[in-house]
N, C-alpha and C positions, 0 to 999 in steps of 0.2 A: 369776677367779671365786673369791669366797670359799668356803672349805669349809664344809658344813652340819655343825653340832654334833649328830651321830648316832652311835650305836655299831653296828657291824656284826661280829656275832659268831656262835658257834654257834648260839644261840638265835634268831638272826634267819631260819633256814631253816624253813618249816613247809610242810604239805601240806593241800591241801582234802579234805577228806572228806564221805561221803554225799552228798546232795543239793546241797552247795556246790559239787561239782566242776563243776555243768551250771549251777547258779541264779549263780554270781558270774562263771563263763565260758561263757555260752551259745554264743558265736561260734565257741568250738572245734569242738563238735559240729554246730551248725545253719549255720555259716557266717556268720552276723550275730546281733546283738542287736536288729536292727530287724524292719520288717515281713517281710522275706524270711527271717530265721531263724524268726519266728513261722509263716510260710506253711510251711517246711520240716518243723516239727515236727508240722504236720498231715499232711504228706503221711508221715512216718514211720508214724504208725497206719494211714493208708490204705493203705499198701504191704503190712503185714501180711494185711490182709484180702484182696488181690489176689493175693498168694502162695496163700492158701488156695483162692480160686476157680481159678486157675491149674492147681492140681493135681488139680482136679474136684470139689472140695468146697464146692458152693454155686454159684449163677449168678446172684445178686443182691446188691449191695452199697447200703446207704443211707446217705448222707450227710446230715445236718442241720445248718444254720447257723441259730443263734438270735440274737434282736435284742441279747441282754445279752452277745455274744461268746463264749457257749459253742459247743463242737461236740460233735457225737455220731456217731460211725461204728458200723454195726452190719453184722456180715456172717452167713452162713448156713453156715459151714464147720464143721469139728470141734470149735471152741471152744478157747481157750488152756489148757493143761494146768496147773493151779495148785496140785494136791494135794501130797501128800508124795513125794518124791524120794529113794529108798533109795539112788542112787548119790553124791547130793551130800549126803546125810543133812540136808536142809532142805526147806522147801516151796518148789514151784516158783514160786510167786506172788514169792517173796521174790528168787529169781533174776531173773526177767523184769522185775519192776517196780521192783526196788531195788538190781539190781548191775548195771554196766556190764559189757560184753563177757559177757555171759549169753544164750544163746539157743539155737535148735534147728535152726540153719542153717550150722552149719561143717562138716558132713560132707556137702555136697551132691554133692560128685565121687564118693563111695561109695554115692550111690543112696539116702540116708536118707529123712526125712520129706519133704524138698523139693528136687526135681532142679535146676529152674530157678527161683531165689528173686530178688527184689528186695531183700529183707532179706539182709543179709552179715555185719555186725559185732557183733550182739548189743546194739546201743547204742540204737536210736531209741525203742522203747516206754520203757525206763528213762529216757532223758532227756528224753522228752515230759511223763513222769510228774513228774520232779524238776522241770521248768520249769512246772507247772501251778500255779494258786492252788488248785484242787482236782481230782480225778478219782475217777469212780465207774465201775465194773467190774462187768459183768452177764454171767455165762458160764453156758452151758447145754452139759452134756456127761455121757456116763457115767451119765445117769440121775439127775443132780443139777444143782441150781443154786447156783453161788458168786458172791458178791458181796463188793466191796472197796470202802474209802473211803479217799482219801488227801488230805492238805493240806499245802500248800508242802513237798512231797517226803517227808512222813511219814506212814505208815500210822496210821490211827486205827479201833480196833476189830477188827483182825485178820480173817482170813478166816471168812466166814458160808458155812455149807453146809447145803443142805436138800434133800430128794428133790424130783425134777421128773418128772411122770408122762407129759408130753407128749414126741413123739418127736423134735421138732425140736431142732437143735443150733446153736452159734453164739456169738458174742461181741460184746457192745455195750459202747461206751466212751464216757463222756461227761467232757469236761473243759473247764476255762479257761485260756488261756494266762494267765498272771500279768504283770502290768504292772510288777512289781519286778524282772521277769528280761529282758522284752522293752521296748523303748522304745514301742512300738506293736503292738497287738494286733488292731486292726479289719481283720482279713482280707478283702479285698472280694469281691463275689459274683462278679466275672469271674475271679477265681485260681480258685474253685471250677469254675466252668463250663469253664474253659480245661482244667485238669488233668483234670477228669472225662472230657472228650471225647477227650483225649489217651489216657487209659486205655482207654475204650471201643475205640478205632480199634486198638490192640494186644493186646487181651484180647477176640478174637472170641467172641460170644453171651454176654458177662456184660453185665447190665443194671446200669447205675448210676443210681441215683435220687438227685436233689438236691433236698432241701426247705429253701426259704429262708423264714423267720419274718417275716410283715409284721405291721402293727398288729391285723389282724385274720385268724387263719388263717396257712396257708403256700401260698406257690406252688410249684409243682413241676417240675422238668426232668428228662427221662429221655434217658439217652445208650446206644446200642446200636448195633454195627455186626456184623452176622452174618458177612460175610466180612472183617472186619477191615480191614488196611490198603488191599486192593484197592477195597473199596468207598469207602474215604476218599479215594485217586487218582481215582476216577470223580466222586466229588462236587466235588472242587477243579477238575478239568479241564472238567466239564459237558459242552457239546456241541462245544466248539472243540479237540478233540483231533488232532494231526495224524497220530498213530499210534493204534493199539490198546493199550489196557492189557496190560501183561505183568507177570506173577506168577510168581516162581520160589522154590522151596524147596530146601534143602540141609542135610545133617546132616556134620559132620565130626569127627575125633579128632585132637588135636595137641597139642604142648606149646610155651610160651613159650621154654625153652631145654632144652637137652638133658638136664640135671641136675634138670628140673622136672618134676612129675608131669603126667601125661596127663589131658586133659579133654576134654569133649564141647561142641561149638558146633553150634546150630541157627540158620540164615539164612533169612529171608523178605525179599524185595525185591518191590514193585510199583511201576511206572513208567509214564509215557507223555510224549509230546513236544508241546507246545503253544506257539503263538506268542502266546497271550493270558494264559497264568496261569504262574506260576512257584512252586516249593516243593520244599525239601530238608529232610526231618525224619529224625532218627536216633534209635532207641530201642534199650536193652539191658536185656533183664530187665524190659521194660516201663517202663524210667526214660527219660525224655526226655532225650537228651544235647546238652544246649544248647550244648556246644563241641564237640560232635562227638568226636573222637579217632580210633581205629582204624576204624569204620565209615566215616567222612567221607573219610580218607586213602585208603580202598580204592575208595570209588567215583569219587573223582577221578582215579586213575591207570588205573583200568580203563576208564571211558568215553572218557578222552582217547585212550588207547593204540588201543582199536578202532575208535572214529571216524577217529582220523587214518589209521590202517592202510585202512579203506574208502575215505578220499579219495585216498590215494595209488594204491590198486589201481584206482580207477576214474577216475583222471586228474581230479579233480575241482579240485584245485589250479590257480591261475594260474601261468605262468612266474614262477620266483623269490618266489613268497609264502611267507610264514611258516606254521608249524604253528599248529594251533589250540590254545587253552588251556581250562582247565575253565570260566573265566568266559563263553566263547562257548557251551558246553554247559549251563551252569547257567541261562542267560538263557531257555531254552526246556524246561527240564526239570523234571517233576513226579515225585518220588521220594520213597518213604518207605521206609526199612530198619528192620526189627524182628530183632534177632539175641537169643539166649539163650546163656548157657553155664554150666557148672556150677563154674566158677573165673572169678572177674572182678577184674580189677585198676582200680578207680576212682581218679581223681586224688585225691578226699577224699569225706568222709562226704556231702556234697552231690549226689554221682553225677551229674555234669554231663558227664563225659568220661571214656572208658575208654582204657587204654593196652595192652592185650594184643596182643602181636606176631603171636601165632598167628592170633587173630581177624582181623586185618588181612591177613595173607597169605592166610589161608583164603577171606576174602570176595573179595578181589582176584582170586585165581584162579577162583573160583567166577564171578564176574561177566565176566571174559574171556572164559571157556569158553561161557557162556549168550549173551552179546552176539554171539559168532562164529556161534554156531548160527542165532540169530536173524536176524542179517544175510543169511545163505546161505539160510534158508527163506522170509525175507520180502523179497525184493531192492526190492520198490516202496517199502516202509516205510523200509528202510534209506536209500534214495535222498533221500526226503523229509527224514528227519532230518539225513542229511549236509547237503543243501541248506540246511536252516533254520540249523544250526550254523555254516555258511560265512556266510549272511546275517548272523548274529549278529556273526562275527568282522570282517568287511568294515565292518559300521555302527560297531563299537567301533574300529576303526582310522581310519575317516574321522573319527569324533567327536574322537578324540585329536589328529588332524592340526588339526581345526577349533578344538579347546581351544587349542592351542599358538600357532595363529595369532591366536586371539582375545586370548590373554593378551600376545601381543608387541604387537598393536594397542593394546590398552589400557593397556599399562605403557610405552609408547614416549615418552620425553620426560617433562618435568614442568610445563612451562607450558603450561595448558588454553588460554589464549586464543590463543597462536600455534598450536598443534596442531588445534585445534577450529575449522573454518571459520566465521567469523561469530557466534562465541560472545563474548558481552558480560559479563564477570565482575564481581563487586561486591567492595567494599573489605574488607568484615567476614570474619574468618576463624573466627567463632563461629558454629558449625552451627544452634544454636537460633535465631539471629537470621535466617540466610540463606534466602532464598526463589529458587526458579528458576520462571522462566516459559517454557513451551514455547509459542511461537506460530507463528501462520500466515503464513509467508511474511515477505520482504524487508521489504515495505511496512509490514506490522505490527510489524516489528522497529524500523523508524525511529521511528513513533510511540510504542511502548512505552520505546524509548531514552530519549526525550525527556521522557516522563511519569513515569518510574521515580524511585524513590530510590537513587541509586547506591551508598549505604552498605551496604544489605543485598538489593538486588534484582538478580538475574542473568538474563539473557535467552539464549536460543536458539532461533533460526527452525528451523521445518520446510519444507523446499523441496519443495513438491508434496506429493502424497498418496504415504504411506509403504507400505511392503509389509503386507498383511495376514498377520499372523504366526501365525495360527491355521493357515493353509494353507501357508505357505513352509516348507523343510526349514531344519534350523539353519545349514548351510553357505550357504545363500543370504541367510538372516537377517543373518548376522555379516559379509557382503560389501557390506552396504547402508551406505553412508556415513552417512546420516542416523541410522539405528538405533544405530551404532557411536559416532556422536558423542554422542548422549545418554546412553549407558550409559557413555562416558568421563568425560561432566560428571558425572553422577550419582555417581560413585565407588564405588558397592558392589558392582560386578559383576552377574551373573546367576546364577540358579538355576534349573536344568535338571532336571526330575523324571522325564523319559522314560526308561525302562530302557535304550535304546541309546544314549543321549548324555549318561548322568548324569556322566560324566567332564568334561562342559563347565562344570558348576556350580562358581563360585567365588565365592558370594555371601556378603558380611559387612555386615551389615546398620550395624555399628558404624562402617563407611566410609563411609556416607552423608553427603554435603556440605551438605545442605540439610534445613531443618525442614518445609518445604512445597514439593511440585511442582504448578505450577498449569498446567493446560492453557487456553490462550487462545487460542480461534477465531472466526470471525465467525459472526454470528448467523442463518445460512443453510443451506441443505441442504447444501453443499460443505463449509462449517465443522463443522457435526454429524458429517458423514462422518469428515473429518480426526480430529475429537475421538474418535469412536470407535474409528478405527485406532490411535491414540495411547493409549487405554485398554487395546485389545488388545494392544499391543506390552508394556505395563507388566503386564498380566494373565500373560502367557506368561513373560515373561523375569524379572520383579521382583514377583511376586503378595505377597509380603510388605509391600511398601511400601503395597499397597491394604488389607490386613489391619491393619497398623499405623495406619491412618489419615494417611498422608503425601500422599495425592494429592487434588487438589482442581480444580474446574471453576470458572473465571472467567466470570461471567455478562456477557456485553456487551450493552448496551441496543441496541433496534430503532429507537426514535424519540428526537428530541430536540425538545422542546417549549420555545419560548421566549415569555415574557410580560415585556414591559419589560425589568427588571433580574433576572429570574428565570427559572431553566432548570429544566424536568423531565425527566426521563428515564424511558420507558416500557420495560420488558424484554420485553412481549408485547401482543398485541391487547387482551386485558382490561384490563391496566394502561393502556393509552393510553386506553381508553373513560372509565375512572373519572377520569382526568386531566382529559379533555375536559370531562366532565360537571360536574367541580369549578370550570372556567374558564369555565362558560357566560356569555355575555354579554360576555367580555373579548377583546380583540384578541389574537391568538397566530400564531406561526409554527411549523410543524411540518415536520422533516425526518427522512426514513428514513435510518438508516445503511446505507451500502453495503457496509461492511468496515472492519475495525481501522485499516488503513493511510490511510483517509480522515479519521479523527478527529483533532480537534484535540487537541495534547498535554494542555492543560487538562480537555477531557472525559475522555480517557483516564484521566489522574490521580484524577478523582473517581469515575468508574464503575468502573475496572478495577484500578488499581494502588494507590490509597491504603487502606490496613488500615482507617482510620475510616470510609469512606465506600462502599468496594466490595462487592460480593456474592460470595461464595464458595460453592461447593456442595462439602460434604466427600464423597468417595466413600467409602461405608461399607456394604460388603456384609454383611447381618446372617448370612448363609449362603454360605461360600464354595463350598460343594459346588453350591448352587442357582444361584450366579452363574457357576460354571464350566458348568454346562449350558446356560445362557442364551447365554453367549458362544460355546459351541460349536455351539449351533443355527443363531445368526443369523450367524455369520462362518465356522465350520467347515465341514465336508464332509457336514453332514446336510441334504442337498437336500430331500428329502421333508419332513422336521420344518419346514424353514424356510419351505416353501410351505404347510404347513397352518396354521403360526402366523399368516402374513399372511391367510389366508382366514379365520381365525377373529377376529383382532384388528385387522386392517388399518383396519376403519372408525373405531376409535378416535383413529387418526392422521390421517384424511383432511383436516382443516383444517391440519395442518401440511406436507402435501404441496406441492412445488412443479412447478406445472403450467402456469408461465406460458411 
């Protein structure tokens, strides 16, 4: 590689100064220069208001999202101190808005202005100001109103101060993130909804009001949880709780290492057990710990240890059965943890994980103690919890065995034609050309085989009626030869979305061997039922194929009408009537198709196989959710819903009923 002709000397070393420290490297502070970083800058301002409310100064925070990308956050706390600071010999606004690592939250462990603060490093407010296109500040405190204006990180006009006669106090900050700093500043409404709901959960009795500007006026959302995380757990669990909601609190003091200072920890945990919902969320100083850290590790070890001990003490394990894992507990656990500490070690400025060793130990000990008392005082609930965890464990182990067997089944051998019974492959190896016909029975296989184009059309017959995959368990489904043969031929594997069997999923859309999967059955009631069962199988095991428009239904004609040297095909009674009306006065013969296997190859080619003359119906669900509901109602376990649907809509299909 040739050397670049550039010099590298003493003058090559430079340092960023002032606003450039953030504007040129926003990812260092905000974790990203994209939309995630812009979102975090919003949270930095919000967190200061939350700290005020948590200390008892104000019970309402108003956030306004403007159409032009501006954001405004107003709290009703004490107001940011911005006047002259004798100790630092400068104005406080210069420190908090223009100086990184300047703030009032460094001495929380000594019980100064903030005991448990979300803000920690003295970076957020200044960094957000530096990264803004402009920022306007309006502060009310000490009988004065203070205003400031910044542009691109620089103050314009200094501090404006005027007497303020009203008794309310607080801070209002409006700014616009700068597109020269962030690659995207269009923070979606959903982000504000999500973050404010989370903050309402862990800051009980604080009202968060979100105003979103529309073309005309504003829409308003309010978030308030009077009992904090306990109300949130009840909301998630609904009526499907297997245990009552438990809420525990404790305070501890300790240190991360013997030579480190002692600090205070406040712990709040609410949880219940459910077989319908699952949720684990951890917060520290009201920051959502997306990546967990110390509280997450404590919950895992404590719950596994105490539930495992209960199972052993009460002989709930089978002989030679292995120990439960946290995955088994997690699958039925709704738990929210909100902890606070006067000293916190975050992984970085984005505050998505904490690493305090003492917090982990304190929470682990606290949870083990509380769980032990809970199980002793509530043996009935303890039994229900242990039984559900064991159900999850055994389902997981069964699913893993099924997954390994399925993997072995689907990956054994390479020659599909030899290892899949009666499968007829095509010559082409170009996926975009290949078509797979799933046909009804061996007789249809013979007719289709003679009528097909062997260059790109492959065929696999369905032997009898396949399982109803919405009612059958996965282990039964994957022992069915017809189903496993079809999955082998498709080549893309299966996707399993249920919680208990998610390990079975090995779906890879890119490995699909065909551009079209065409279901080809007789035009009678039995054929319609087989078609429906095949669609049900694809819907449950490979729904992406339906979503991506890869599944088709081949229409086969009901009637063949011959007039001298011309042949007409009618696909239903209406079409037959139109053809006969057109042939009025002419001699013709009409023959009803009894099944695909009885059709001549020429007829099969014209009506079913030939891309130029066949009729295909593309299976295109407009709404996968409503499609799922319909499948579940007609073919699942909702017997009452099925009866109601037939009672209300059966008359629409009476002409199609086979009552002969």
